C-alpha positions, 0 to 999 in steps of 0.5 A: 548478490541473491541473498541480499535481494531476499533479505527482509526490510522494513516497510512503511505501511502508515498512512501517516509516515507516507505522507510524512515521507513524501513531503520531506522528498517534495521538499528536497526535490524542490530545494535541489531545483531552487538552490542547484538549478540543475541542467540549465534551468539557471537560464530560465527567467520568470518572476515566480521562478523559484514557486514554479521550481517548487512545483516540481517537488509538489508533483514529485510528492503526489505520484510518491503518495500514489506509489506508496498507497499501491505498495501496501495492496502489494505488501498485503499480497505478499504476506507483509514480507518486504525484501530487498528486491521489492524495495528496488523495484518499488523505487524503479516504478516511482521513477518511471510513473513520476517521470511522465507527470514531471516531464508534462510540468517542465514543458508547460511551465519552463518551456511554454510547451503551449505556445510552441506548437510542437510535435508529439515525437517531438514532445516523446523525443525531448522526455526521452532525453530529459529522462535520461539526462535530467530526471534519473540523476535527480532521482539518484540524488534522492535515492539516498534520503528515500531510502534512509527515509522508509527505513526510519519510519518503515516496520519490520514485519517479521513472521509469526510462527503459525499458531494451532487453534482449537474451537469447540461447539456447545455439543458433544464432539464439536471440535475443529483444530486448525491454524491461525492464518487458516480461519477466514471468518465465522457466521452466527446464524440464530444459534449456530455458527458456520466457521468458514476456513481454507483447507488444501486449497479449498474453502470448507466450514463447519457448523457448530451450536454456539454463538460469535461471543463464545468463538471470539473467546476462543479465538481472540484474533478475529475481530466484528465486521458485522454483527453476525460476523467474526473475521481474521483480519490477516485474510482479507484481500480487500475493502470494496465499496463505501461505508454504507454498502462495503463488502469484504473480499477475500482470495477465494472470490468469496465476500462477507459484508462489513457494516458501517458500525465495525467500517471504521476499526476494520479500516484502521486495523488493515491501515488502508 
């Protein structure tokens, strides 16, 4: 059982595919509500009944998309290693966070809650009943489609072997040998470059006489984020701010600027 939970599986990091999955799952939920009319909804009478039922799918689509965007942050914090246990946990969280707005939608549009002057305790009690007897069975019905779509549009991110790189300066004896994943960023200052890297859980840096262009040729996996900076995209924690005042943040409470010129490119490479 433990080995199964630790098995690596596909992860959907693309925003385009996340939107597609959210729309498909929302449509499936809407069809279930319209055609099967589960759990007594066949007694509901309204001129726009089917449109109201379709609203359940819209609400679920929105919160699936919110959940999937949160997953990307979690996925990156896991060094892009997605396992069965993470998939199970994500589904549980999705059901929990979507249950609140779905129940509210149900109470407002099907049970006319605002005109009943009901108490908060009754609302909560009904919410627990609704989750157990209505929402949970429907979510379990959607689960096979959920798993299929995420596997169909996802990608298995297998870890690549750690590569050792050699960075040289223009002066004799200027040499740094580190692993690719240790390199954070390189900063240009006049005729020199400062190479920042992580080693032994500390941030260290070397100063070489060289140019960013020459360093980029030696380490082509680095990308420009500013005219004076090259960054290792795999070590970015998050991007703060908008295109006019953006900053790149690392896991060591360090920040470097992200200029408007390179903002869209860095964001697209990060898939955020």
